[in-house]
C-alpha positions, 0 to 999 in steps of 0.5 A: 459449484458442481461435482459430477462422480463417475464410476460405472459399475459392472454386473448390475441387476440379478442376471447371471454373471459369465467368466467371459464377461469378467474377462472382457471387462478387466481385460485379458492377459495376452499369451496366457491361460485365463484363470479365476486367480487372475480375476481377484481383487488386487489390493497391491499398492504399487500398480500402474494399470496405464503402464502394464496391461500384464498386471495380475490380478486384474480387478483394481482395489476400490471400496466398491470392490470390497466384496471380491476377495483379494485371495485365491480362496472363496472367489464367487461370481457373485461378488463381481456384482457392482464392481468398478474399474475406474473412478472419475470426479469432474469439477465445474462451476465456481467453487471456493477453497476446495480441500480434500484428504486421502480419507475424503468420502463426499466425493471419493468414497475413500478410494484416493489411497486405493490403487483404482485409477482416479481422475480429477478433472478440473473444468470450471473455477476453483478460487481462494479469496483469503491469501492464507489458504490455497484455492485447491488442497490435497492435504498430506496423505496417500494418493494412489493412481490419482490423475488430476487434469486441469482445463479450467481455472485454479486462482489464488488470492491477491496480496493486500496493499500493505505489502501483503503476500499473494495467496497460493493456487494449488497444494498437493502433498502426497506422502505415498512412496509407491506412486506419484500423482500426475498433474496435467495442465491443458493449454487453456488451463490456468494454475495462477497464484495471486500477486504480492501487494504494494507498499505505500510511498512515503511522505515528503519533508516539510520545508525549512522555516523562513526567516522574515522581516515585517515593517512595524509602526508605533508611537512613542511620547517624549517629555523634555524639560526645556523647549527644544526637543533637540539639545541646541538649535544647531544640533544637526543630529538631533537624537532624542526623537530616535531615543524616544522611538527606541524607548531609552534614554539619551542620558541628557534630559529626555524622558520616554513615557510610552511602551509601545515598541513591538517585541523583538525589534532591534534598536539598530533598525529603529528610525522616526519620521514625524512628531506631533505635538502632545500638549503645551503649545505656544500661542504663537510660534516663532522661528529663528533666522538661522534655522534653528529647531528640531528635525532629522533635517528640521521640523516645521510646526504646521498650524495642526501641530504636525512636525514635517521634515524640511531641509535643515542644511538649507536653513529653512525656517523652523518652529518648535512650539512645544516640549512634548511630542508624540514621535511616529516610529518605525522599525524592522521586526524579524520573524520565523515563518513555518515552511511549506508543509510536505506532500503526503504519500501515495497509496499502494496497489493490491496484488492481482488475484481472484477478487480483482481478476476482472480488473486490468493490472494498470487499473485501480485497486492494482496501481499505486497512487502518485504522492501529493505535492508539497505546499509553499509558504512565504514571508508577508512581503513575499520576500522569501519562499519555503516549499515542502517536497512532494510525497513519493508515489505508492507501489503498484501490486503485482500481476498473477504470480508476481511479487511486489513489496509482497511475495507472489503466491505460490502456484504449485506446492507439491510432494511426489507429483509429476507435472505435465505441460506447464508453461508461463501461460497456464502456470503463473507463479513459483512452483516448489517442493514441500 
């Protein structure tokens, strides 16, 4: 940053000082005789040099003018040496978080509270990169005859992408009752506060659990004391194989030795479809003419010991060559599958501010992200599906001086300040009073 201080000094050097030169420098009082008392230092506080050209005495109060008496006595021409009548400070370049007090010496030589006309011209950029601070601050103090002219930029910082509030641009706290600070803003000037930050979206919801069924197969061993698996040769509803698969007793004389049935299977869904001779095959199997035998509708004993379903009702020849069988069983096993997982939330955007001033408000990091899609899950057989809902998008951040989830920063926070030429283009953000 650069600061240029201009305070033209008069009557420099060692040459003689003429009374006419004093009059020409500080202004003639029209319609009156010129008196030396009209050119003493005027230490009165409440003076507006721009509004009244008849003010007397004519020499403003300033640190540089302190040698000149403010009384009618003891006025000497030599005391006009290096006096000034205006004090100007021009800011240019880039400057971070400038703070002034009415006793500031670095730039103002303790003149901020004195009645000399002072111009503060912002032609460069003053910025804040922290939302807790204003870009340009005039702390509480007495500011007398201060004119602030903004043709450059005063930028606040944008709110963070977690609902953070935007930062302020200009803070002016003038407690002096005798005068108001004049703030003039050029059409191309900018006093822009930071936009508010957005907030993240909300995660979606997991899908409901799925009630599913899987087909399970297993074997069970049946041991029977007699030669027939079924009770009689004409037993059309041979129940012992089914009881074997259910691994319970039929209450007659069957005996189940296997514990292979999977857990969770309801007996009402259990069935059998085949039996294999376990042991004790006869050397030669003989059939009965009436189709006596065993089976759902009958079994036939093949050479390899398998029992295959035949049409018992048609009196197919059947064989039963053993009383020990390994049954092939099947059943429906209910199970619960987890629902599809939820989609995750979208992230929020940051408010527009100095740090991201060159990035479009329609681009990252200002734009909130869309939520992610939910996932789906299905039963093993594809018979059911459950999907989690999508995550919600995050909010975008606010543009200069605009709120989002977070509040916009304050463009101008003031006390005893008169503002000239403020419009929506050169002031963005609220203006409020202290």
